VEXBAPA-964627 format. One record per residue: residue number from 1; residue in one letter; x, y, z of N, C-alpha, C in turn. Coordinates in steps of 0.1 Angstrom, whole numbers, plus 5000, padded with zeros to 4 digits. Atoms other than C-alpha are relative to their C-alpha. Layout:
// VEXBAPA-964627
+-----+--------+------+------+------+-------+-------+-------+------+------+------+
| num | residu | n.c1 | n.c2 | n.c3 | ca.c1 | ca.c2 | ca.c3 | c.c1 | c.c2 | c.c3 |
+-----+--------+------+------+------+-------+-------+-------+------+------+------+
| NUM |      a |    X |    Y |    Z |     X |     Y |     Z |    X |    Y |    Z |
...
+-----+--------+------+------+------+-------+-------+-------+------+------+------+
//
This chain:
// VEXBAPA-964627
+-----+--------+------+------+------+-------+-------+-------+------+------+------+
| num | residu | n.c1 | n.c2 | n.c3 | ca.c1 | ca.c2 | ca.c3 | c.c1 | c.c2 | c.c3 |
+-----+--------+------+------+------+-------+-------+-------+------+------+------+
|   1 |      m | 5003 | 4988 | 5008 |  1987 |  6191 |  7913 | 5012 | 5004 | 4992 |
|   2 |      i | 4989 | 4995 | 5008 |  2008 |  6202 |  7884 | 4995 | 5014 | 4994 |
|   3 |      v | 5004 | 4987 | 5005 |  2008 |  6239 |  7876 | 5012 | 5006 | 4992 |
|   4 |      e | 4990 | 4994 | 5009 |  2027 |  6261 |  7851 | 5001 | 5015 | 5005 |
|   5 |      i | 4998 | 4986 | 4996 |  2043 |  6294 |  7862 | 4999 | 5008 | 4987 |
|   6 |      r | 5004 | 4993 | 5012 |  2028 |  6318 |  7837 | 5006 | 5014 | 5001 |
|   7 |      k | 4996 | 4986 | 4999 |  2040 |  6352 |  7851 | 5008 | 5001 | 5013 |
|   8 |      t | 4993 | 4997 | 4987 |  2061 |  6368 |  7879 | 4989 | 5003 | 5010 |
|   9 |      a | 5009 | 4997 | 4989 |  2043 |  6369 |  7912 | 5008 | 5001 | 5013 |
|  10 |      v | 4994 | 4997 | 4987 |  2051 |  6380 |  7948 | 4990 | 4997 | 5011 |
|  11 |      a | 5008 | 5002 | 4988 |  2039 |  6370 |  7982 | 5009 | 5003 | 5012 |
|  12 |      g | 4992 | 4997 | 4988 |  2050 |  6382 |  8017 | 5004 | 5014 | 5001 |
|  13 |      t | 4995 | 4986 | 4997 |  2066 |  6413 |  8032 | 5015 | 4999 | 5004 |
|  14 |      l | 4986 | 5000 | 4994 |  2100 |  6424 |  8044 | 5000 | 5004 | 5015 |
|  15 |      e | 5001 | 4998 | 4986 |  2087 |  6427 |  8079 | 5008 | 4989 | 5008 |
|  16 |      s | 4993 | 5010 | 4991 |  2105 |  6409 |  8108 | 4991 | 4988 | 5001 |
|  17 |      s | 5006 | 5013 | 4999 |  2096 |  6372 |  8110 | 4992 | 4996 | 4988 |
|  18 |      d | 5007 | 5003 | 5012 |  2083 |  6372 |  8074 | 5010 | 4997 | 4989 |
|  19 |      i | 4992 | 5003 | 5011 |  2096 |  6363 |  8040 | 4993 | 5006 | 4987 |
|  20 |      m | 5006 | 4996 | 5012 |  2091 |  6379 |  8006 | 5005 | 4990 | 4989 |
|  21 |      v | 4997 | 5011 | 5010 |  2089 |  6353 |  7978 | 4996 | 5006 | 4987 |
|  22 |      t | 5003 | 4997 | 5014 |  2091 |  6362 |  7941 | 5003 | 4988 | 4992 |
|  23 |      i | 4998 | 5011 | 5009 |  2086 |  6335 |  7916 | 4998 | 5004 | 4985 |
|  24 |      r | 5002 | 4997 | 5014 |  2090 |  6337 |  7878 | 5003 | 4988 | 4992 |
|  25 |      p | 4997 | 5011 | 5009 |  2091 |  6314 |  7848 | 5015 | 4999 | 4997 |
|  26 |      n | 4986 | 5003 | 5004 |  2123 |  6297 |  7839 | 5000 | 4988 | 4990 |
|  27 |      p | 5002 | 5011 | 5009 |  2114 |  6276 |  7809 | 5012 | 4992 | 4996 |
|  28 |      g | 4989 | 5010 | 5004 |  2136 |  6245 |  7804 | 5013 | 5002 | 5007 |
|  29 |      k | 4987 | 4998 | 4993 |  2162 |  6257 |  7828 | 5000 | 4995 | 5015 |
|  30 |      g | 5001 | 5006 | 4987 |  2151 |  6239 |  7860 | 4996 | 5010 | 5011 |
|  31 |      l | 5003 | 4992 | 4988 |  2146 |  6252 |  7895 | 5012 | 5008 | 5005 |
|  32 |      q | 4989 | 4992 | 4995 |  2168 |  6281 |  7907 | 4995 | 5007 | 5012 |
|  33 |      i | 5004 | 4994 | 4987 |  2165 |  6293 |  7943 | 5011 | 5010 | 5003 |
|  34 |      e | 4991 | 4990 | 4996 |  2181 |  6326 |  7952 | 4995 | 5005 | 5014 |
|  35 |      l | 5004 | 4997 | 4986 |  2181 |  6332 |  7990 | 5009 | 5010 | 5007 |
|  36 |      e | 4993 | 4990 | 4991 |  2190 |  6362 |  8011 | 4992 | 4998 | 5013 |
|  37 |      s | 5007 | 5002 | 4987 |  2183 |  6357 |  8048 | 5009 | 5005 | 5012 |
|  38 |      v | 4993 | 4995 | 4988 |  2192 |  6372 |  8082 | 5005 | 4988 | 5008 |
|  39 |      v | 4996 | 5012 | 4993 |  2196 |  6336 |  8094 | 5006 | 4990 | 4990 |
|  40 |      l | 4995 | 5008 | 5010 |  2213 |  6322 |  8063 | 5010 | 4989 | 5005 |
|  41 |      s | 4990 | 5009 | 4996 |  2243 |  6306 |  8080 | 4994 | 4989 | 5009 |
|  42 |      m | 5006 | 5010 | 4991 |  2221 |  6288 |  8105 | 4989 | 4991 | 4994 |
|  43 |      f | 5012 | 5007 | 5005 |  2190 |  6279 |  8085 | 4999 | 5000 | 4985 |
|  44 |      g | 5001 | 4999 | 5015 |  2198 |  6284 |  8048 | 4996 | 4987 | 4994 |
|  45 |      d | 5003 | 5013 | 5006 |  2198 |  6247 |  8040 | 4985 | 4995 | 5002 |
|  46 |      e | 5013 | 5004 | 4996 |  2165 |  6241 |  8058 | 4989 | 5008 | 4992 |
|  47 |      i | 5008 | 4991 | 5008 |  2149 |  6271 |  8040 | 4999 | 4995 | 4986 |
|  48 |      r | 4999 | 5005 | 5014 |  2160 |  6258 |  8006 | 4992 | 4987 | 4999 |
|  49 |      k | 5007 | 5013 | 5000 |  2147 |  6223 |  8015 | 4985 | 5002 | 5000 |
|  50 |      t | 5014 | 4997 | 4999 |  2113 |  6237 |  8025 | 4995 | 5005 | 4986 |
|  51 |      v | 5005 | 4995 | 5012 |  2110 |  6257 |  7993 | 5000 | 4990 | 4989 |
|  52 |      e | 5000 | 5011 | 5009 |  2120 |  6227 |  7972 | 4988 | 4991 | 5001 |
|  53 |      e | 5012 | 5009 | 4997 |  2093 |  6206 |  7989 | 4987 | 5006 | 4995 |
|  54 |      v | 5012 | 4993 | 5004 |  2066 |  6232 |  7983 | 4999 | 5000 | 4984 |
|  55 |      v | 5000 | 4999 | 5015 |  2076 |  6238 |  7946 | 4997 | 4986 | 4994 |
|  56 |      s | 5002 | 5014 | 5005 |  2078 |  6200 |  7940 | 4985 | 4995 | 5002 |
|  57 |      s | 5014 | 5004 | 4997 |  2043 |  6195 |  7956 | 4991 | 5005 | 4989 |
|  58 |      f | 5008 | 4994 | 5011 |  2029 |  6217 |  7928 | 5004 | 4995 | 4986 |
|  59 |      g | 4995 | 5006 | 5013 |  2048 |  6197 |  7901 | 5008 | 5009 | 4992 |
|  60 |      i | 4993 | 4991 | 5008 |  2069 |  6226 |  7891 | 5015 | 4996 | 4999 |
|  61 |      e | 4986 | 5003 | 5002 |  2103 |  6219 |  7876 | 5008 | 5011 | 4995 |
|  62 |      d | 4993 | 4988 | 5006 |  2112 |  6252 |  7859 | 4995 | 5013 | 5006 |
|  63 |      a | 5004 | 4987 | 4994 |  2111 |  6284 |  7880 | 5012 | 5006 | 5006 |
|  64 |      v | 4991 | 4993 | 4991 |  2132 |  6310 |  7896 | 4993 | 5005 | 5012 |
|  65 |      v | 5006 | 4996 | 4988 |  2124 |  6316 |  7932 | 5010 | 5008 | 5008 |
|  66 |      e | 4992 | 4991 | 4993 |  2138 |  6346 |  7949 | 4994 | 5002 | 5014 |
|  67 |      l | 5004 | 4999 | 4986 |  2136 |  6348 |  7987 | 5008 | 5010 | 5008 |
|  68 |      q | 4994 | 4990 | 4991 |  2142 |  6377 |  8010 | 4994 | 4997 | 5014 |
|  69 |      d | 5005 | 5005 | 4987 |  2139 |  6362 |  8045 | 5004 | 5009 | 5011 |
|  70 |      k | 4998 | 4992 | 4988 |  2136 |  6381 |  8077 | 4997 | 4992 | 5013 |
|  71 |      g | 5001 | 5009 | 4989 |  2135 |  6351 |  8100 | 4986 | 4993 | 5001 |
|  72 |      a | 5013 | 5007 | 5001 |  2102 |  6334 |  8089 | 5002 | 4986 | 5005 |
|  73 |      i | 5001 | 5014 | 4996 |  2093 |  6301 |  8105 | 4995 | 4991 | 4988 |
|  74 |      d | 5003 | 5009 | 5011 |  2087 |  6270 |  8083 | 4986 | 5002 | 4994 |
|  75 |      c | 5013 | 4999 | 5005 |  2049 |  6274 |  8081 | 4997 | 5013 | 4992 |
|  76 |      v | 5001 | 4987 | 5007 |  2052 |  6310 |  8070 | 5006 | 4999 | 4986 |
|  77 |      i | 4993 | 5002 | 5013 |  2077 |  6300 |  8043 | 4991 | 4992 | 4991 |
|  78 |      r | 5008 | 5008 | 5009 |  2054 |  6273 |  8030 | 4988 | 5008 | 4995 |
|  79 |      a | 5012 | 4993 | 5004 |  2024 |  6296 |  8030 | 5003 | 5011 | 4989 |
|  80 |      r | 4996 | 4990 | 5009 |  2042 |  6324 |  8012 | 5004 | 4994 | 4986 |
|  81 |      v | 4997 | 5006 | 5013 |  2057 |  6301 |  7985 | 4988 | 4995 | 4993 |
|  82 |      s | 5013 | 5005 | 5006 |  2023 |  6285 |  7979 | 4992 | 5011 | 4994 |
|  83 |      a | 5007 | 4988 | 5005 |  2007 |  6319 |  7976 | 5006 | 5005 | 4987 |
|  84 |      a | 4993 | 4995 | 5012 |  2033 |  6331 |  7951 | 4998 | 4991 | 4988 |
|  85 |      i | 5002 | 5010 | 5011 |  2030 |  6299 |  7931 | 4985 | 5001 | 4994 |
|  86 |      c | 5013 | 4999 | 5005 |  1992 |  6302 |  7929 | 4997 | 5013 | 4992 |
|  87 |      r | 5001 | 4987 | 5008 |  1994 |  6338 |  7918 | 5007 | 4999 | 4987 |
|  88 |      a | 4992 | 5000 | 5013 |  2021 |  6331 |  7892 | 4993 | 4990 | 4990 |
|  89 |      a | 5006 | 5010 | 5008 |  2001 |  6301 |  7879 | 4985 | 5004 | 4996 |
|  90 |      e | 5014 | 4996 | 5002 |  1968 |  6320 |  7880 | 4990 | 4989 | 5003 |
|  91 |      t | 5009 | 5010 | 4995 |  1951 |  6293 |  7900 | 4997 | 5002 | 5014 |
|  92 |      k | 5003 | 4999 | 4986 |  1935 |  6288 |  7933 | 5007 | 4989 | 5008 |
|  93 |      f | 4994 | 5011 | 4991 |  1950 |  6268 |  7962 | 4990 | 4989 | 5002 |
|  94 |      d | 5009 | 5012 | 4998 |  1936 |  6233 |  7965 | 5000 | 4997 | 5015 |
|  95 |      w | 5002 | 5002 | 4986 |  1924 |  6233 |  8001 | 4996 | 4986 | 5004 |
|  96 |      s | 5005 | 5014 | 4997 |  1910 |  6197 |  7998 | 5011 | 4991 | 5006 |
|  97 |      a | 4989 | 5008 | 4994 |  1945 |  6184 |  8007 | 5000 | 5001 | 5015 |
|  98 |      f | 5000 | 4997 | 4985 |  1938 |  6198 |  8042 | 4987 | 4997 | 5006 |
|  99 |      d | 5014 | 5004 | 4995 |  1902 |  6185 |  8045 | 5000 | 4987 | 5007 |
| 100 |      p | 5000 | 5013 | 4993 |  1900 |  6158 |  8072 | 4989 | 4991 | 4995 |
| 101 |      e | 5011 | 5009 | 5005 |  1868 |  6145 |  8056 | 5004 | 4993 | 4987 |
| 102 |      n | 4995 | 5007 | 5012 |  1888 |  6135 |  8025 | 5010 | 4990 | 5004 |
| 103 |      g | 4991 | 5011 | 4995 |  1908 |  6111 |  8047 | 5015 | 5005 | 5001 |
| 104 |      r | 4987 | 4994 | 4999 |  1938 |  6135 |  8049 | 5001 | 5007 | 5014 |
| 105 |      e | 4997 | 4994 | 4988 |  1954 |  6150 |  8079 | 4997 | 5015 | 5000 |
| 106 |      e | 5002 | 4986 | 4999 |  1945 |  6185 |  8091 | 5014 | 5007 | 5000 |
| 107 |      a | 4988 | 4992 | 5000 |  1971 |  6212 |  8086 | 5002 | 5006 | 5014 |
+-----+--------+------+------+------+-------+-------+-------+------+------+------+
//
Protein backbone atom coordinates (compact mmCIF):
# COMPACT_ATOMS: atom_id res chain seq x y z
CA UNK A 1 0.00 0.00 0.00
CA UNK A 2 1.33 3.41 -0.94
CA UNK A 3 -0.33 6.43 0.62
CA UNK A 4 0.29 10.16 0.53
CA UNK A 5 0.32 12.24 3.70
CA UNK A 6 -2.16 15.00 2.81
CA UNK A 7 -2.60 16.77 6.15
CA UNK A 8 -1.47 16.78 9.77
CA UNK A 9 -3.08 14.09 11.91
CA UNK A 10 -2.79 12.83 15.48
CA UNK A 11 -3.41 9.49 17.20
CA UNK A 12 -2.92 8.45 20.80
CA UNK A 13 -2.84 10.13 24.18
CA UNK A 14 -0.37 11.35 26.76
CA UNK A 15 -1.56 8.78 29.29
CA UNK A 16 0.87 6.34 30.91
CA UNK A 17 1.75 3.39 28.64
CA UNK A 18 0.52 5.23 25.52
CA UNK A 19 2.10 7.35 22.81
CA UNK A 20 0.87 10.45 21.00
CA UNK A 21 1.79 10.39 17.33
CA UNK A 22 1.56 13.47 15.11
CA UNK A 23 2.33 13.08 11.42
CA UNK A 24 2.50 15.80 8.80
CA UNK A 25 3.59 16.20 5.18
CA UNK A 26 7.27 16.78 4.43
CA UNK A 27 7.33 16.98 0.61
CA UNK A 28 10.66 16.02 -0.91
CA UNK A 29 12.51 16.14 2.40
CA UNK A 30 12.42 12.48 3.45
CA UNK A 31 11.37 10.94 6.73
CA UNK A 32 12.02 12.90 9.91
CA UNK A 33 11.31 11.31 13.30
CA UNK A 34 11.21 13.48 16.42
CA UNK A 35 11.02 11.40 19.59
CA UNK A 36 10.43 12.37 23.21
CA UNK A 37 10.15 9.40 25.54
CA UNK A 38 10.26 8.56 29.22
CA UNK A 39 12.32 5.51 28.19
CA UNK A 40 14.42 7.17 25.47
CA UNK A 41 17.81 6.00 26.75
CA UNK A 42 16.68 2.37 26.98
CA UNK A 43 14.32 1.98 24.03
CA UNK A 44 14.76 5.00 21.74
CA UNK A 45 16.43 3.02 18.95
CA UNK A 46 13.73 0.31 19.04
CA UNK A 47 10.93 2.90 18.98
CA UNK A 48 12.48 4.61 15.95
CA UNK A 49 12.93 1.26 14.19
CA UNK A 50 9.28 0.35 14.80
CA UNK A 51 8.09 3.71 13.47
CA UNK A 52 10.31 3.39 10.39
CA UNK A 53 8.90 -0.11 9.69
CA UNK A 54 5.29 1.05 9.93
CA UNK A 55 5.86 4.16 7.82
CA UNK A 56 7.72 2.09 5.22
CA UNK A 57 4.90 -0.49 5.08
CA UNK A 58 2.60 2.31 3.89
CA UNK A 59 5.12 3.33 1.20
CA UNK A 60 5.70 6.73 2.77
CA UNK A 61 9.04 8.39 2.08
CA UNK A 62 8.36 12.00 3.03
CA UNK A 63 6.81 12.83 6.40
CA UNK A 64 7.53 14.34 9.79
CA UNK A 65 6.55 12.03 12.63
CA UNK A 66 6.51 13.51 16.12
CA UNK A 67 6.27 11.06 19.01
CA UNK A 68 5.56 11.77 22.65
CA UNK A 69 5.98 8.39 24.32
CA UNK A 70 4.88 7.53 27.83
CA UNK A 71 6.14 3.95 27.83
CA UNK A 72 4.01 2.39 25.08
CA UNK A 73 4.74 -1.18 24.03
CA UNK A 74 5.50 -2.11 20.43
CA UNK A 75 1.96 -3.08 19.39
CA UNK A 76 0.58 0.22 20.73
CA UNK A 77 3.23 2.18 18.84
CA UNK A 78 2.38 0.33 15.62
CA UNK A 79 -1.36 0.91 16.08
CA UNK A 80 -0.98 4.62 16.86
CA UNK A 81 1.38 5.27 13.95
CA UNK A 82 -0.92 3.35 11.57
CA UNK A 83 -3.96 5.30 12.78
CA UNK A 84 -2.19 8.64 12.37
CA UNK A 85 -1.07 7.70 8.86
CA UNK A 86 -4.58 6.66 7.80
CA UNK A 87 -6.02 9.88 9.18
CA UNK A 88 -3.35 12.00 7.49
CA UNK A 89 -3.79 10.18 4.18
CA UNK A 90 -7.58 10.25 4.49
CA UNK A 91 -7.79 6.52 3.88
CA UNK A 92 -9.01 3.45 5.74
CA UNK A 93 -6.72 0.82 7.20
CA UNK A 94 -6.36 -2.30 5.03
CA UNK A 95 -7.40 -5.08 7.38
CA UNK A 96 -7.03 -7.72 4.64
CA UNK A 97 -3.35 -8.02 5.55
CA UNK A 98 -4.49 -9.56 8.83
CA UNK A 99 -7.15 -11.85 7.33
CA UNK A 100 -6.07 -15.51 7.76
CA UNK A 101 -8.37 -16.51 4.89
CA UNK A 102 -6.16 -14.49 2.54
CA UNK A 103 -3.25 -16.80 3.39
CA UNK A 104 -1.64 -14.33 5.75
CA UNK A 105 -0.92 -14.64 9.41
CA UNK A 106 -3.26 -13.35 12.08
CA UNK A 107 -2.16 -10.31 14.01
